[in-house]
C-alpha positions in Angstrom: 105.4 73.4 109.3 105.2 70.4 107.0 101.7 69.0 106.8 100.5 71.2 109.7 96.9 72.5 109.5 96.9 76.2 108.7 93.9 77.9 110.3 92.6 80.9 108.2 90.1 83.4 109.3 88.6 85.1 106.2 86.7 88.3 107.0 84.7 88.9 103.8 81.2 90.1 103.1 80.9 88.4 99.7 80.4 84.6 100.0 81.5 84.1 96.4 85.0 85.4 97.3 85.2 82.7 100.0 84.4 80.0 97.4 87.0 81.4 95.0 89.7 81.4 97.7 88.9 77.8 98.6 88.9 76.6 95.0 92.2 78.4 94.3 93.8 76.8 97.3 92.5 73.3 96.3 93.7 73.7 92.7 97.1 75.2 93.5 100.0 72.8 93.0 102.2 75.1 94.9 100.2 74.9 98.1 100.7 71.5 99.8 99.5 72.3 103.3 96.2 71.4 104.8 94.1 74.3 105.7 90.8 75.2 107.4 89.0 78.4 106.3 86.7 80.0 108.8 84.5 82.6 107.2 83.3 85.7 109.1 80.7 87.7 107.1 81.5 91.0 108.8 84.1 92.7 110.9 82.3 92.2 114.2 81.9 88.5 113.7 85.6 88.3 112.8 86.6 90.1 116.0 84.5 87.8 118.1 86.0 84.7 116.4 89.5 86.1 117.1 88.7 86.3 120.8 87.4 82.7 120.9 89.9 80.9 118.6 93.5 80.9 117.4 94.2 81.5 113.7 97.5 81.3 111.8 96.5 84.0 109.3 93.7 86.5 108.9 92.6 87.6 105.4 90.6 90.9 105.8 88.4 92.5 103.2 89.3 96.2 103.3 85.9 97.3 102.2 83.3 96.0 104.6 79.9 97.5 105.5 81.3 98.5 109.0 84.1 100.5 107.5 86.8 100.7 104.9 90.5 101.0 104.6 93.1 101.0 107.3 90.6 101.6 110.1 89.4 98.0 109.7 92.9 96.8 110.7 
């Protein structure tokens, strides 16, 4: 997986959290991989993106307007 692009789907209703994640990845000396973050502002948009594209990892906010907790998974 050396130097492969890691595709991340981040389902998060707070845009500031997306900026914080991106900045943390950019500033981390432990994280050497290239990455692409796709932001979905709600659960329904995230589900639609999952049907259209392939992602390596999904980061899911557990408290979204559409629901909270394990039912989001």
